[in-house]
BATOR-512485 format. One record per residue (C-alpha): residue number from 0; residue in one letter; x negated, y negated, z negated. Coordinates in pm, 1 decimal, always signed. Each point is the difference from the previous one (the first is absolute). Layout:
N
SITE lumnu seti        x        y        z
SITE   NUM    a        X        Y        Z
...
This chain:
87
SITE lumnu seti        x        y        z
SITE     0    m -15229.9  -9554.4  -7382.0
SITE     1    k   +148.9   -312.1   -182.1
SITE     2    t   +359.2    +92.6   +142.8
SITE     3    v    -12.8   +352.2   -140.6
SITE     4    r    -52.4    -61.0   -330.6
SITE     5    i   +274.8   -311.1    -38.4
SITE     6    l   +271.1   +293.9   +148.2
SITE     7    i    -98.2   +248.6   -240.8
SITE     8    a     -8.1   -228.3   -261.4
SITE     9    a   +325.8   -117.5   +102.3
SITE    10    g   +114.2   +352.5    +49.8
SITE    11    f   -108.4    +65.9   -344.5
SITE    12    a   +163.3   -310.6   -130.7
SITE    13    v   +380.4   +120.1   +159.7
SITE    14    c    -31.8   +330.6   -183.6
SITE    15    q    -72.3   -157.4   -298.9
SITE    16    l   +297.8   -241.8    +44.8
SITE    17    s   +197.1   +303.2   +104.4
SITE    18    v    -68.7   +201.3   -288.7
SITE    19    a    +79.0   -248.8   -258.2
SITE    20    q   +278.8    -65.5   +112.8
SITE    21    a   +129.5   +368.8    +33.9
SITE    22    a   -124.0    +81.6   -354.7
SITE    23    p   +275.7   -157.8   -285.3
SITE    24    a   +262.7   +150.6   +277.8
SITE    25    r   -146.5   +383.3   -131.1
SITE    26    h    +59.8    -86.2   -385.3
SITE    27    h   +387.2    -30.9   -118.7
SITE    28    a    +21.1   -215.3   -238.2
SITE    29    k   +241.4   +163.9   -276.7
SITE    30    a   +211.7   -273.0   -238.7
SITE    31    r    +18.8   +102.6   -329.2
SITE    32    a   +202.9   -107.8   -259.3
SITE    33    p   -138.2   -139.9   -267.5
SITE    34    s    -47.6   +194.2   -320.7
SITE    35    a    +36.7   -114.0   -333.8
SITE    36    p   -305.9    -87.6   -224.4
SITE    37    a   -205.2   +259.8   -171.7
SITE    38    a    +83.9    -56.1   -374.9
SITE    39    a   +374.3    -34.1   +108.7
SITE    40    q     +4.6   +425.4   +114.9
SITE    41    s     +4.2   +272.0   -234.2
SITE    42    s   -296.7   +218.0     +9.0
SITE    43    e   +137.2   +261.5   +157.9
SITE    44    a   +122.4   -245.6   +254.1
SITE    45    r   -318.7    -90.5    +57.5
SITE    46    y   -171.7   +323.9    +21.4
SITE    47    h   +274.0   +120.8   +252.7
SITE    48    a   -106.0   -333.2   +212.4
SITE    49    c   -395.0    +29.5    -64.9
SITE    50    l    +94.3   +424.0   +127.6
SITE    51    v   +178.3   -148.9   +301.2
SITE    52    e   -229.7   -259.6   +115.0
SITE    53    a   -308.7   +259.2    -12.5
SITE    54    f   +185.2   +248.1   +201.7
SITE    55    r    +84.8   -302.8   +260.1
SITE    56    r   -392.2    -77.4    -25.0
SITE    57    f   -122.9   +343.9    +12.5
SITE    58    g   +240.2   +251.5    +68.7
SITE    59    w     +1.2   +169.2   +358.6
SITE    60    h   +302.9   +179.4   +209.2
SITE    61    y    +52.5   +330.4    +11.3
SITE    62    g   +298.2    +88.9   +180.7
SITE    63    e   +272.9   -258.7   -137.8
SITE    64    r   -125.3    -63.8   -359.4
SITE    65    v   -293.1   -230.0   -121.7
SITE    66    v   -226.0   +258.5   -175.5
SITE    67    l   -345.1   -100.3   -232.0
SITE    68    y   -195.5   +210.7   -211.6
SITE    69    s   +159.5     -4.4   -389.7
SITE    70    d   -336.0    -91.4   -192.7
SITE    71    f    -63.5   -259.9   +235.5
SITE    72    a   +390.4   -117.2    +10.8
SITE    73    v    -54.0    -37.0   -385.2
SITE    74    t   -368.2   -165.1     -1.1
SITE    75    q   +143.9   -295.8   +198.4
SITE    76    a   +321.9     +1.2   -170.7
SITE    77    d   -196.8    -13.9   -344.0
SITE    78    f   -260.9   -243.3   +131.0
SITE    79    c   +320.1   -271.0   +144.8
SITE    80    m   +173.7    +26.1   -325.0
SITE    81    r   -328.6    -68.9   -179.7
SITE    82    n    -37.5   -347.3   +192.4
SITE    83    g   +350.1    -70.2    -86.8
SITE    84    g   +178.9   +163.0   +310.0
SITE    85    h   -196.0   -153.9   +245.1
SITE    86    y   -250.4   +176.6   +235.5
């Protein structure tokens, strides 16, 4: 009985290690160019950057386009603007 428990624990540990090692391979890090500080941007450029970030975070793909409900996009962009260009 003790041998069975040891084998089950070892199998569980191997499964956990294989999942832990495979997890980083599923996520691809995207290199992002450093942006200028929020204070250096004009308000139109900052609003556009906030809108782009809202589409990136909350939008979904519809064919080749990324879509988002317009009122939600405006709400999120306004929220971003109130926080100085950051979410």
